[in-house]
TORSE-368961 format. One line per 3 residues: number of its first residue (from 1); their letters; for each residue x, y, z of N, C-alpha, C. Coordinates in pm, whole numbers, plus 50000, padded with zeros to 5 digits. Example, Ala and Ser with C-alpha at 12.3 -4.5 7.8 and 13.67 -1.06 7.14 Angstrom:
1	as	51319 49431 50780 51230 49550 50780 51320 49670 50780 ~ 51285 49775 50708 51367 49894 50714 51290 50003 50787
***
This chain:
1	xxx	27614 25591 21616 27529 25493 21656 27546 25372 21519 ~ 27525 25235 21565 27524 25136 21479 27389 25139 21392 ~ 27398 25076 21286 27288 25069 21178 27162 25022 21276
4	xxx	27031 25044 21248 26929 24978 21308 26916 24838 21292 ~ 26854 24738 21379 26865 24619 21364 26740 24566 21252 ~ 26720 24448 21210 26628 24412 21132 26495 24430 21163
7	xxx	26419 24489 21076 26258 24515 21121 26181 24411 21186 ~ 26120 24469 21297 26027 24367 21373 25906 24430 21408 ~ 25797 24363 21478 25680 24435 21518 25707 24560 21581
10	xxx	25807 24587 21650 25818 24697 21717 25883 24812 21622 ~ 25926 24781 21495 25965 24892 21434 25880 25027 21413 ~ 25771 25020 21377 25688 25147 21356 25673 25226 21489
13	xxx	25678 25155 21606 25686 25233 21722 25803 25311 21760 ~ 25893 25232 21739 26048 25278 21751 26105 25386 21653 ~ 26052 25358 21532 26071 25490 21443 25981 25607 21466
16	xxx	25873 25604 21508 25796 25702 21573 25860 25759 21695 ~ 25935 25690 21782 25986 25733 21910 26122 25800 21852 ~ 26197 25761 21747 26308 25835 21687 26261 25986 21650
19	xxx	26161 25971 21559 26122 26099 21501 26073 26193 21620 ~ 25999 26133 21733 25954 26233 21817 26103 26283 21905 ~ 26171 26212 21921 26288 26251 21976 26360 26364 21921
22	xxx	26347 26375 21787 26425 26486 21722 26354 26641 21745 ~ 26191 26597 21766 26126 26725 21819 26149 26772 21958 ~ 26165 26672 22024 26188 26690 22178 26327 26751 22196
25	xxx	26445 26722 22101 26555 26753 22133 26563 26915 22089 ~ 26473 26957 22030 26461 27106 21958 26346 27172 22033 ~ 26288 27139 22139 26174 27183 22220 26246 27282 22328
28	xxx	26178 27391 22347 26212 27474 22449 26192 27443 22590 ~ 26251 27484 22685 26232 27451 22836 26071 27479 22848 ~ 26048 27587 22800 25898 27644 22813 25793 27529 22778
31	xxx	25844 27471 22641 25741 27378 22584 25744 27251 22651 ~ 25868 27212 22703 25855 27082 22794 25811 27101 22922 ~ 25798 27233 22993 25736 27244 23125 25599 27235 23088
34	xxx	25552 27314 22998 25404 27299 22952 25358 27138 22948 ~ 25429 27052 22884 25403 26937 22880 25384 26871 23019 ~ 25488 26903 23100 25494 26841 23234 25361 26895 23321
37	xxx	25325 27022 23299 25215 27068 23373 25083 26995 23339 ~ 25081 26983 23184 24954 26899 23142 24967 26761 23191 ~ 25064 26700 23200 25047 26546 23244 25015 26566 23391
40	xxx	25063 26658 23491 25042 26667 23623 24866 26700 23627 ~ 24843 26789 23536 24684 26808 23568 24607 26682 23517 ~ 24638 26620 23401 24583 26502 23380 24562 26384 23472
43	xxx	24703 26360 23547 24680 26285 23662 24579 26297 23760 ~ 24559 26436 23813 24496 26484 23910 24329 26467 23852 ~ 24319 26490 23739 24170 26505 23690 24149 26376 23638
46	xxx	24221 26275 23665 24162 26126 23631 24197 26012 23715 ~ 24192 26075 23857 24213 25980 23958 24126 25844 23947 ~ 23993 25862 23941 23899 25753 23935 23943 25633 23827
49	xxx	23983 25688 23713 23999 25603 23599 24160 25537 23629 ~ 24251 25611 23675 24377 25532 23731 24358 25409 23840 ~ 24277 25475 23943 24240 25365 24040 24166 25261 23995
52	xxx	24091 25279 23904 24018 25158 23849 24098 25044 23777 ~ 24162 25128 23695 24269 25027 23618 24364 24954 23714 ~ 24409 25024 23824 24526 24969 23888 24439 24855 23981
55	xxx	24311 24871 24038 24267 24761 24106 24231 24661 24039 ~ 24218 24664 23896 24221 24552 23809 24346 24470 23818 ~ 24454 24560 23801 24587 24495 23806 24612 24439 23941
58	xxx	24565 24490 24062 24595 24417 24188 24529 24311 24217 ~ 24397 24315 24146 24299 24185 24161 24358 24057 24108 ~ 24407 24095 23980 24490 24004 23885 24610 23949 23975
61	xxx	24682 24042 24020 24811 24015 24112 24763 23921 24234 ~ 24673 23953 24306 24648 23858 24424 24590 23727 24381 ~ 24524 23704 24256 24477 23585 24206 24617 23516 24169
64	xxx	24708 23558 24101 24822 23503 24057 24939 23466 24171 ~ 24892 23532 24285 25001 23502 24391 25120 23579 24397 ~ 25092 23712 24363 25207 23842 24348 25228 23845 24496
67	xxx	25373 23848 24514 25415 23873 24655 25377 24013 24695 ~ 25362 24017 24842 25307 24112 24910 25384 24237 24893 ~ 25528 24237 24880 25593 24365 24852 25570 24405 24693
70	xxx	25546 24315 24589 25508 24372 24474 25384 24432 24470 ~ 25303 24369 24536 25137 24423 24551 25152 24557 24591 ~ 25258 24581 24699 25256 24744 24750 25326 24831 24649
73	xxx	25415 24762 24580 25466 24866 24480 25352 24875 24369 ~ 25281 24790 24321 25185 24802 24233 25075 24909 24245 ~ 25049 24925 24391 24932 25009 24418 24948 25151 24380
76	xxx	24846 25186 24344 24838 25351 24309 24673 25382 24368 ~ 24687 25473 24488 24557 25508 24528 24566 25659 24524 ~ 24453 25741 24578 24465 25868 24560 24579 25938 24593
79	xxx	24652 25902 24723 24741 25969 24767 24885 25953 24692 ~ 24903 25844 24645 25007 25795 24558 25009 25871 24428 ~ 24902 25892 24375 24879 25977 24243 24893 26096 24245
82	xxx	24855 26153 24368 24879 26291 24410 25038 26320 24413 ~ 25111 26220 24490 25250 26228 24496 25311 26207 24342 ~ 25272 26158 24273 25298 26135 24135 25314 26277 24058
85	xxx	25172 26331 24074 25154 26450 24011 25242 26566 24066 ~ 25262 26563 24212 25366 26648 24249 25506 26641 24217 ~ 25532 26526 24203 25678 26512 24137 25694 26557 23989
88	xxx	25598 26530 23911 25598 26582 23789 25601 26743 23769 ~ 25510 26822 23879 25537 26953 23873 25678 26994 23939 ~ 25734 26916 24010 25858 26954 24073 25983 26939 23962
91	xxx	25964 26829 23866 26051 26816 23765 26023 26950 23671 ~ 25902 27012 23625 25902 27092 23559 25998 27231 23601 ~ 26003 27234 23749 26067 27345 23812 26232 27317 23812
94	xxx	26272 27222 23787 26402 27188 23777 26495 27244 23674 ~ 26616 27268 23650 26702 27331 23569 26714 27239 23443 ~ 26668 27282 23345 26689 27218 23209 26839 27170 23193
97	xxx	26866 27050 23184 27001 26998 23146 27058 27048 23031 ~ 26954 27043 22908 27003 27018 22763 27050 27162 22762 ~ 27171 27163 22690 27231 27292 22646 27350 27366 22758
100	xxx	27339 27257 22890 27441 27312 22976 27581 27296 22942 ~ 27662 27424 22949 27797 27397 22912 27886 27329 23030 ~ 27902 27199 23019 28006 27145 23110 28138 27176 23132
103	xxx	28215 27223 23017 28345 27285 23038 28360 27335 22904 ~ 28471 27444 22908 28484 27525 22760 28632 27579 22781 ~ 28672 27609 22655 28811 27678 22652 28819 27751 22517
106	xxx	28930 27816 22500 28986 27892 22378 29116 27837 22335 ~ 29133 27785 22238 29259 27736 22205 29359 27861 22152 ~ 29514 27866 22161 29584 27986 22124 29539 28036 21991
109	xxx	29489 27941 21888 29461 28016 21749 29302 28078 21743 ~ 29266 28080 21847 29118 28151 21841 29014 28048 21850 ~ 29029 27920 21815 28920 27826 21816 28856 27800 21956
112	xxx	28723 27820 21971 28658 27802 22097 28584 27659 22080 ~ 28612 27603 22214 28553 27450 22221 28472 27459 22338 ~ 28370 27393 22338 28297 27376 22459 28225 27230 22482
115	xxx	28201 27176 22585 28124 27036 22607 27990 27072 22646 ~ 27885 27049 22579 27730 27072 22622 27674 26959 22631 ~ 27564 26954 22727 27474 26844 22736 27370 26830 22636
118	xxx	27338 26692 22585 27251 26698 22493 27178 26558 22537 ~ 27049 26552 22476 26978 26415 22492 27041 26308 22461 ~ 27014 26174 22536 27034 26053 22472 26965 26035 22316
121	xxx	26852 26064 22326 26761 26030 22195 26615 25959 22239 ~ 26645 25820 22227 26534 25754 22267 26567 25655 22400 ~ 26509 25652 22526 26547 25600 22616 26437 25471 22643
124	xxx	26475 25342 22651 26405 25231 22689 26409 25206 22839 ~ 26303 25147 22898 26296 25100 23012 26221 24976 23024 ~ 26280 24887 23120 26213 24741 23129 26189 24729 23292
127	xxx	26061 24737 23343 26048 24722 23465 25909 24639 23486 ~ 25879 24629 23643 25794 24530 23680 25692 24557 23788 ~ 25576 24565 23767 25465 24588 23868 25490 24735 23932
130	xxx	25543 24822 23876 25556 24969 23913 25501 25078 23835 ~ 25381 25096 23829 25316 25199 23749 25366 25337 23773 ~ 25430 25359 23915 25475 25495 23939 25609 25530 23841
133	xxx	25665 25415 23817 25783 25432 23728 25749 25468 23574 ~ 25642 25437 23542 25612 25492 23419 25569 25641 23386 ~ 25530 25703 23504 25499 25842 23519 25656 25894 23553
136	xxx	25754 25848 23636 25865 25914 23656 25961 25925 23549 ~ 25972 25816 23480 26074 25799 23352 26008 25880 23256 ~ 25880 25870 23217 25812 25951 23108 25845 26111 23155
139	xxx	25834 26154 23294 25846 26299 23299 25990 26341 23289 ~ 26098 26257 23352 26217 26289 23338 26296 26282 23190 ~ 26250 26189 23118 26280 26165 22988 26251 26307 22896
142	xxx	26100 26334 22923 26075 26456 22859 26138 26580 22881 ~ 26160 26616 23021 26245 26735 23080 26390 26732 23018 ~ 26449 26615 22998 26579 26610 22943 26565 26568 22790
145	xxx	26460 26602 22739 26461 26601 22558 26473 26453 22516 ~ 26416 26344 22566 26423 26216 22515 26296 26183 22491 ~ 26280 26080 22413 26167 25992 22403 26185 25861 22472
148	xxx	26027 25824 22517 26084 25708 22622 25972 25570 22558 ~ 26046 25462 22567 25946 25334 22527 25972 25255 22638 ~ 25850 25218 22693 25837 25166 22825 25776 25033 22817
151	xxx	25821 24935 22877 25781 24777 22899 25768 24793 23042 ~ 25648 24782 23104 25632 24788 23219 25579 24665 23297 ~ 25553 24560 23206 25498 24421 23248 25364 24408 23274
154	xxx	25334 24273 23264 25201 24247 23252 25117 24262 23379 ~ 25201 24264 23496 25135 24310 23622 25063 24424 23652 ~ 25121 24532 23580 25061 24656 23574 25008 24701 23418
157	xxx	24979 24610 23340 24932 24641 23205 24813 24732 23190 ~ 24731 24737 23284 24611 24795 23290 24630 24953 23328 ~ 24708 24948 23432 24736 25077 23502 24833 25151 23421
160	xxx	24934 25077 23337 25030 25152 23244 24964 25207 23122 ~ 24854 25147 23070 24781 25173 22961 24725 25310 22971 ~ 24638 25325 23114 24582 25448 23119 24652 25567 23132
163	xxx	24777 25534 23214 24869 25652 23247 24950 25686 23101 ~ 24994 25594 23036 25040 25617 22904 24958 25708 22816 ~ 24837 25649 22812 24710 25740 22749 24725 25877 22777
166	xxx	24692 25887 22915 24699 26036 22971 24821 26118 22947 ~ 24921 26063 22941 25045 26124 22888 25056 26155 22755 ~ 25012 26080 22667 25010 26107 22526 24916 26213 22496
169	xxx	24803 26220 22550 24699 26338 22546 24760 26462 22605 ~ 24813 26453 22693 24900 26578 22738 25001 26640 22667 ~ 25064 26568 22604 25162 26604 22498 25114 26654 22398
172	xxx	25006 26572 22336 24955 26635 22204 24861 26772 22232 ~ 24822 26803 22359 24764 26919 22376 24852 27045 22398 ~ 24973 27025 22410 25080 27120 22403 25172 27136 22278
175	xxx	25130 27036 22163 25188 27052 22046 25321 26963 22053 ~ 25336 26853 22122 25435 26773 22115 25411 26646 22063 ~ 25491 26583 22007 25435 26441 21962 25383 26340 22063
178	xxx	25261 26294 22045 25222 26178 22142 25323 26076 22153 ~ 25380 26038 22060 25470 25916 22039 25583 25948 22114 ~ 25612 26061 22181 25731 26096 22282 25746 25968 22382
181	xxx	25629 25929 22416 25617 25811 22529 25520 25708 22475 ~ 25563 25598 22474 25523 25465 22427 25527 25355 22512 ~ 25430 25261 22505 25430 25139 22592 25439 25036 22469
184	xxx	25520 24924 22508 25512 24808 22443 25462 24694 22519 ~ 25394 24713 22628 25330 24609 22731 25218 24537 22620 ~ 25169 24584 22527 25080 24478 22456 25157 24355 22378
187	xxx	25291 24378 22359 25374 24283 22296 25418 24185 22375 ~ 25410 24204 22516 25452 24117 22628 25596 24072 22625 ~ 25634 23942 22647 25773 23923 22655 25853 23945 22526
190	xxx	25772 23888 22424 25855 23929 22300 25877 24080 22279 ~ 25797 24157 22319 25833 24288 22317 25956 24351 22391 ~ 25974 24283 22537 26080 24318 22622 26211 24267 22530
193	xxx	26207 24143 22487 26305 24073 22409 26380 24151 22278 ~ 26272 24223 22216 26299 24278 22101 26334 24416 22129 ~ 26313 24483 22236 26357 24615 22290 26498 24611 22315
196	xxx	26533 24479 22405 26683 24472 22436 26776 24457 22304 ~ 26695 24424 22198 26783 24414 22044 26781 24507 21972 ~ 26708 24615 22008 26674 24741 21922 26799 24848 21914
199	xxx	26906 24784 21903 27024 24885 21885 27015 24951 21740 ~ 27041 25088 21744 27010 25161 21610 26883 25227 21664 ~ 26789 25190 21716 26661 25274 21734 26667 25329 21898
202	xxx	26701 25242 21986 26714 25295 22143 26847 25323 22160 ~ 26884 25413 22220 27021 25461 22262 27078 25427 22383 ~ 26973 25383 22503 27014 25341 22614 26890 25258 22689
205	xxx	26902 25156 22755 26800 25068 22811 26839 25076 22972 ~ 26729 25106 23048 26709 25108 23190 26633 25000 23234 ~ 26689 24892 23312 26615 24789 23396 26557 24824 23541
208	xxx	26475 24830 23570 26439 24836 23718 26337 24718 23765 ~ 26381 24661 23878 26312 24534 23935 26383 24449 24009 ~ 26355 24328 23994 26428 24222 24053 26565 24192 24017
211	xxx	26633 24140 24096 26757 24100 24050 26776 24008 23913 ~ 26677 23930 23909 26680 23835 23787 26635 23936 23652 ~ 26559 24014 23671 26533 24113 23569 26655 24177 23511
214	xxx	26701 24240 23609 26821 24316 23607 26945 24234 23535 ~ 26970 24122 23576 27071 24049 23524 27031 23994 23382 ~ 26903 23949 23355 26865 23924 23231 26894 24024 23142
217	xxx	26862 24153 23157 26867 24274 23076 27002 24303 23061 ~ 27095 24288 23167 27240 24312 23128 27308 24195 23058 ~ 27272 24089 23068 27326 23981 22988 27281 23965 22846
220	xxx	27155 24011 22821 27113 23961 22688 27084 24097 22599 ~ 27099 24223 22655 27062 24343 22576 27162 24379 22471 ~ 27160 24423 22364 27261 24450 22263 27261 24602 22266
223	xxx	27150 24655 22345 27145 24830 22372 27233 24848 22476 ~ 27294 24959 22471 27385 24985 22602 27268 24995 22741 ~ 27321 24963 22856 27244 24941 22950 27301 25033 23080
226	xxx	27209 25099 23145 27248 25172 23270 27193 25073 23375 ~ 27272 25004 23459 27221 24913 23559 27195 24948 23705 ~ 27062 24934 23725 27030 24948 23828 27008 24821 23936
229	xxx	27044 24836 24058 27072 24698 24121 26965 24694 24237 ~ 26963 24546 24289 26892 24519 24401 26944 24590 24522 ~ 26864 24570 24618 26918 24657 24746 26930 24549 24860
232	xxx	27042 24465 24871 27056 24434 25010 27116 24527 25085 ~ 27062 24591 25168 27119 24722 25223 27158 24700 25365 ~ 27237 24743 25422 27276 24740 25580 27285 24848 25650
235	xxx	27269 24842 25776 27285 24945 25871 27388 24866 25996 ~ 27488 24925 26036 27603 24871 26129 27572 24981 26242 ~ 27546 24920 26375 27522 24982 26470 27692 24980 26564
238	xxx	27768 25063 26557 27885 25067 26615 27887 25075 26766 ~ 28000 25049 26824 28002 25040 26966 27964 25160 27043 ~ 27973 25278 26980 27953 25408 27035 27799 25465 26986
241	xxx	27727 25369 26928 27599 25425 26858 27501 25485 26964 ~ 27455 25591 26937 27344 25639 27017 27248 25563 27007 ~ 27192 25531 27131 27086 25421 27139 26956 25485 27056
244	xxx	26913 25602 27083 26799 25664 27051 26784 25665 26874 ~ 26907 25701 26849 26930 25705 26681 26922 25584 26638 ~ 26988 25486 26716 26987 25344 26652 26848 25294 26638
247	xxx	26765 25306 26738 26653 25255 26742 26564 25318 26624 ~ 26556 25465 26639 26470 25527 26530 26544 25499 26394 ~ 26650 25513 26360 26701 25474 26218 26688 25350 26153
250	xxx	26713 25250 26236 26683 25113 26221 26536 25091 26188 ~ 26443 25115 26262 26311 25110 26257 26256 25173 26130 ~ 26294 25315 26109 26264 25372 25994 26312 25304 25853
253	xxx	26433 25280 25870 26501 25216 25734 26415 25076 25706 ~ 26395 25016 25813 26309 24864 25765 26163 24873 25747 ~ 26109 24951 25857 25943 24960 25821 25887 25047 25755
256	xxx	25927 25165 25746 25869 25289 25678 25780 25228 25547 ~ 25888 25165 25459 25831 25106 25331 25914 24976 25299 ~ 25873 24875 25362 25969 24761 25317 26005 24699 25209
259	xxx	25895 24747 25124 25904 24693 24951 25993 24749 24861 ~ 26076 24824 24916 26137 24940 24820 26299 24883 24830 ~ 26383 24933 24721 26506 24881 24723 26600 24961 24819
262	xxx	26555 25062 24897 26657 25118 24989 26612 25100 25124 ~ 26515 25000 25143 26471 24951 25264 26597 24860 25340 ~ 26610 24864 25458 26705 24772 25527 26678 24650 25519
265	xxx	26777 24553 25502 26761 24408 25494 26864 24337 25573 ~ 26968 24386 25635 27071 24335 25716 27137 24429 25828 ~ 27125 24393 25939 27110 24490 26050 27278 24407 26129
268	xxx	27378 24478 26132 27508 24446 26190 27519 24524 26319 ~ 27533 24438 26446 27579 24518 26572 27700 24487 26618 ~ 27769 24565 26667 27906 24573 26722 27877 24490 26850
271	xxx	27959 24400 26895 27936 24305 26995 27957 24368 27139 ~ 28029 24482 27151 28022 24559 27267 27903 24657 27270 ~ 27808 24641 27189 27694 24729 27187 27579 24642 27181
274	xxx	27609 24509 27171 27482 24423 27139 27392 24404 27286 ~ 27475 24405 27414 27361 24395 27517 27281 24520 27551 ~ 27331 24629 27493 27297 24777 27504 27183 24789 27418
277	xxx	27194 24752 27280 27103 24787 27198 27007 24691 27111 ~ 27066 24551 27139 26951 24435 27086 26821 24445 27125 ~ 26816 24460 27265 26664 24454 27306 26585 24545 27253
280	xxx	26611 24691 27291 26532 24815 27237 26525 24814 27086 ~ 26622 24782 27023 26618 24788 26866 26514 24681 26801 ~ 26566 24563 26843 26489 24451 26800 26334 24459 26865
283	xxx	26316 24490 26974 26197 24490 27062 26087 24569 26954 ~ 26121 24689 26924 26045 24802 26851 26039 24737 26708 ~ 26134 24672 26663 26107 24630 26530 25985 24485 26550
286	xxx	26007 24416 26634 25883 24308 26645 25776 24359 26669 ~ 25731 24486 26753 25637 24518 26761 25572 24579 26657 ~ 25631 24609 26549 25599 24656 26407 25570 24527 26317
289	xxx	25582 24414 26367 25549 24282 26278 25686 24237 26205 ~ 25799 24262 26238 25902 24237 26168 25952 24090 26216 ~ 25997 24018 26149 26045 23878 26165 26192 23883 26173
292	xxx	26262 23855 26301 26408 23866 26302 26451 23722 26271 ~ 26557 23731 26159 26625 23629 26142 26790 23658 26196 ~ 26830 23595 26320 26933 23606 26374 27024 23511 26377
295	xxx	27157 23543 26425 27255 23453 26434 27250 23402 26588 ~ 27331 23302 26627 27328 23252 26766 27313 23359 26897 ~ 27400 23470 26877 27409 23556 26971 27285 23651 26973
298	xxx	27226 23688 26853 27091 23740 26836 26986 23656 26907 ~ 27001 23532 26869 26892 23453 26909 26889 23427 27077 ~ 27021 23437 27132 27026 23442 27282 26988 23573 27344
301	xxx	27008 23675 27286 26961 23804 27336 26829 23826 27318 ~ 26751 23767 27191 26618 23810 27182 26556 23664 27113 ~ 26484 23616 27232 26429 23475 27210 26314 23465 27087
304	xxx	26267 23586 27045 26149 23562 26931 26226 23553 26790 ~ 26361 23573 26793 26431 23559 26652 26420 23399 26591 ~ 26423 23401 26477 26443 23269 26404 26594 23247 26363
307	xxx	26636 23144 26351 26770 23104 26310 26796 23156 26163 ~ 26908 23244 26150 26924 23295 26024 27027 23189 25946 ~ 27006 23184 25806 27075 23082 25735 27172 23155 25649
310	xxx	27256 23106 25593 27358 23157 25491 27263 23255 25381 ~ 27175 23194 25339 27102 23255 25227 27052 23397 25293 ~ 27006 23414 25407 26953 23529 25477 27039 23652 25439
313	xxx	27181 23638 25457 27272 23757 25429 27266 23803 25290 ~ 27215 23738 25188 27235 23795 25063 27063 23806 25022 ~ 26975 23805 25082 26848 23810 25054 26779 23973 25056
316	xxx	26718 23997 24961 26657 24126 24962 26510 24087 24987 ~ 26475 24078 25091 26341 24053 25130 26225 24126 25082 ~ 26226 24266 25073 26105 24350 25030 25977 24310 25119
319	xxx	26016 24260 25242 25901 24240 25321 25937 24263 25474 ~ 25861 24244 25562 25876 24264 25736 25976 24163 25766 ~ 26098 24117 25721 26184 24028 25733 26309 24121 25753
322	xxx	26402 24100 25855 26539 24155 25858 26640 24024 25910 ~ 26752 24053 25870 26854 23951 25912 26952 24027 25993 ~ 26997 23983 26103 27066 24031 26219 27181 23973 26253
325	xxx	27292 24032 26268 27410 23969 26315 27532 24054 26387 ~ 27550 23967 26479 27661 24051 26575 27781 24018 26521 ~ 27867 24144 26507 28016 24150 26468 28096 24182 26575
328	xxx	28241 24136 26547 28331 24184 26660 28394 24307 26640 ~ 28387 24365 26535 28461 24493 26479 28403 24580 26378 ~ 28445 24715 26355 28412 24766 26238 28459 24702 26121
331	xxx	28589 24631 26119 28649 24574 26018 28567 24471 25991 ~ 28517 24383 26075 28435 24237 26057 28310 24296 25976 ~ 28247 24416 26024 28123 24464 25967 28136 24486 25828
334	xxx	28258 24579 25796 28277 24605 25642 28302 24505 25575 ~ 28371 24385 25621 28406 24275 25542 28262 24199 25519 ~ 28175 24196 25605 28038 24121 25594 27966 24204 25477
337	xxx	27992 24339 25480 27944 24425 25374 27992 24399 25217 ~ 28101 24381 25233 28194 24371 25111 28145 24228 25034 ~ 28121 24160 25120 28094 23991 25089 27943 24003 25037
340	xxx	27849 24065 25081 27726 24038 25067 27643 24154 25001 ~ 27714 24285 24992 27637 24400 24972 27603 24391 24816 ~ 27484 24452 24760 27489 24477 24609 27509 24635 24573
343	xxx	27587 24694 24683 27652 24834 24634 27540 24935 24621 ~ 27436 24914 24705 27322 25022 24698 27347 25120 24786 ~ 27294 25100 24913 27330 25177 25022 27360 25118 25131
346	xxx	27460 25184 25201 27506 25124 25351 27499 25246 25446 ~ 27498 25217 25577 27476 25335 25692 27552 25289 25811 ~ 27612 25354 25919 27689 25322 26012 27617 25432 26099
349	xxx	27587 25374 26237 27543 25483 26318 27645 25462 26434 ~ 27713 25579 26470 27816 25593 26531 27832 25724 26596 ~ 27922 25734 26714 27937 25854 26782 28119 25891 26757
352	xxx	28166 25793 26692 28312 25786 26645 28341 25848 26526 ~ 28424 25965 26519 28441 26027 26389 28529 25945 26315 ~ 28651 25884 26374 28735 25818 26297 28664 25693 26245
355	xxx	28580 25617 26288 28512 25494 26248 28409 25546 26124 ~ 28336 25666 26164 28259 25741 26051 28337 25737 25947 ~ 28456 25820 25926 28526 25839 25814 28579 25725 25754
358	xxx	28614 25637 25811 28661 25508 25756 28554 25430 25714 ~ 28443 25441 25746 28315 25369 25684 28293 25421 25566 ~ 28286 25570 25552 28257 25643 25434 28354 25618 25321
361	xxx	28493 25611 25370 28592 25604 25268 28597 25445 25218 ~ 28600 25361 25282 28641 25220 25262 28509 25146 25202 ~ 28390 25157 25256 28276 25110 25173 28231 25136 25038
364	xxx	28205 25040 24967 28166 25073 24813 28043 25054 24787 ~ 27987 25159 24771 27839 25179 24747 27793 25273 24681 ~ 27663 25294 24604 27636 25402 24558 27593 25521 24644
367	xxx	27543 25481 24761 27521 25591 24879 27591 25526 25009 ~ 27665 25613 25063 27714 25566 25210 27700 25663 25321 ~ 27639 25616 25432 27579 25721 25523 27629 25715 25661
370	xxx	27616 25813 25729 27643 25810 25860 27514 25860 25942 ~ 27480 25795 26055 27389 25834 26147 27250 25885 26051 ~ 27217 25819 25952 27083 25849 25864 27023 25741 25820
373	xxx	26898 25746 25791 26823 25637 25732 26851 25596 25609 ~ 26860 25465 25562 26874 25429 25435 26772 25463 25326 ~ 26652 25503 25392 26534 25549 25322 26546 25674 25236
376	xxx	26675 25764 25277 26698 25876 25204 26763 25852 25065 ~ 26796 25741 25033 26846 25729 24901 26731 25685 24805 ~ 26696 25827 24753 26600 25841 24647 26585 25990 24604
379	xxx	26560 25955 24456 26593 26062 24372 26504 26212 24437 ~ 26355 26164 24473 26297 26264 24552 26365 26337 24661 ~ 26417 26255 24745 26473 26328 24860 26602 26381 24838
382	xxx	26677 26337 24736 26782 26415 24716 26782 26549 24619 ~ 26629 26573 24579 26620 26706 24509 26598 26695 24384 ~ 26573 26581 24311 26556 26534 24185 26409 26556 24128
385	xxx	26330 26564 24214 26189 26561 24175 26159 26411 24176 ~ 26211 26331 24095 26184 26184 24064 26325 26127 24047 ~ 26313 25995 24021 26433 25918 23968 26416 25833 23870
388	xxx	26501 25820 23768 26479 25691 23687 26499 25552 23729 ~ 26610 25587 23833 26627 25441 23895 26753 25487 23989 ~ 26817 25384 24060 26934 25412 24144 27029 25305 24084
391	xxx	27138 25372 24021 27234 25297 23944 27343 25251 24063 ~ 27373 25096 24032 27476 25079 24129 27585 25023 24050 ~ 27604 25080 23922 27711 25054 23841 27808 25177 23862
394	xxx	27926 25175 23786 28012 25288 23823 28036 25381 23681 ~ 27995 25331 23571 28028 25401 23460 27918 25500 23415 ~ 27931 25612 23384 27831 25720 23363 27739 25769 23469
397	xxx	27690 25681 23540 27598 25735 23653 27590 25631 23768 ~ 27584 25708 23898 27580 25616 24009 27510 25677 24093 ~ 27410 25592 24182 27320 25642 24273 27189 25683 24214
400	xxx	27108 25752 24280 26974 25811 24206 27010 25861 24088 ~ 26935 25863 23986 26955 25927 23847 26854 26023 23817 ~ 26877 26142 23816 26782 26229 23757 26812 26299 23636
403	xxx	26777 26417 23590 26798 26475 23463 26938 26467 23430 ~ 27048 26533 23470 27155 26506 23403 27213 26354 23348 ~ 27169 26267 23428 27220 26129 23389 27128 26078 23280
406	xxx	27040 26148 23229 26952 26113 23105 27015 26197 23000 ~ 27130 26261 23001 27202 26322 22902 27317 26261 22873 ~ 27375 26281 22729 27520 26269 22705 27584 26400 22678
409	xxx	27689 26420 22621 27756 26536 22586 27815 26549 22448 ~ 27810 26647 22385 27897 26665 22243 27967 26785 22272 ~ 28062 26794 22180 28166 26900 22170 28124 26993 22083
412	xxx	28118 27139 22097 28088 27220 22012 28240 27289 21989 ~ 28242 27320 21841 28394 27385 21807 28350 27499 21711 ~ 28373 27626 21757 28353 27725 21668 28494 27801 21622
415	xxx	28508 27802 21495 28622 27861 21445 28583 27990 21338 ~ 28706 28060 21302 28691 28147 21204 28781 28143 21090 ~ 28770 28025 21018 28866 27999 20911 28991 27918 20957
418	xxx	29026 27904 21091 29145 27819 21139 29170 27693 21072 ~ 29279 27638 21034 29320 27506 20985 29419 27451 21072 ~ 29425 27334 21100 29523 27273 21193 29657 27267 21108
421	x	29785 27314 21167 29915 27303 21107 29988 27178 21187
***
């Protein structure tokens, strides 16, 4: 690791995080699980305080014109808090990655070599209007032996303050350092800028949020970044698509929760299936309040559609809006995806095995699906309990990131006096 950067207003907190990370690295699985259960209990026992702080944030958000999708992500009600607590409990039940032997061997001279998983140390996160991320990252960091320094943004500052306070109390109650999880929200944008420059204190930085936020962190950070990406997500209805599957999967992908990154943003329809599928698929979407942004063929088949512009094909709406285009072939669909995709999640609905395998093999994305809703790209759905984020890069981690993705490895060498000759 490089030498720490020049001291700043964050230095005392970052030094405390580094010290806490040493304690966490040596903590037993039982200790970490006890901390996680204490966090889950604290969430359930303090629902009114969390909801009150969250409503204050949402009120400020409405007054400041926060977009509907961000307001939805910001919201914490009783059911969402229970889901967070359940996710924390689920994480406690997952296998502890720390100390796992990835590979090992014995040399001819008797030296034994093994590669084992170890914590990163201090994990930083910068995100916006997502108080659930505060709990998810804290829980995953703790189970994987890392301290966490969080910048959750002004939109959720009250919610994050209460959540981090509860997490710190839970940690202290089981004998782990309260500084294992800290928020730098009080330092505002200056805090975020300093966190990006805290090389030597922070081992890895994870941004979650808008494309603008992620691009800013990637461009300006001096700390190594695991890049999570925006979700311009596609579903392609192939010529042989099952009509009921097409209707159900498209509706679920778009409508179930339109404000999240794995929600459908562009629907591509094979021209030989357009007459059969456009009416029922788009009709059901429109009945659920979705605005269709269609090309000329779509507008002709579905009069309620508004004209699609070039910008629509690259837009992550995070709302009840959907871009729809008719294409002439599987190749044209994949070319469209190559041009406009953010490499997050892509799905094909087809009964043609050859086309399904071509799509799986040729489409470049973190998650590629056949006959399934894009909403499945999620750490919880994949069995991780929760997720740090969905990585759209190709180094270290790709797709939903759970416990193993918050570890590095080191080589352990055991000998009995051997020397190299």
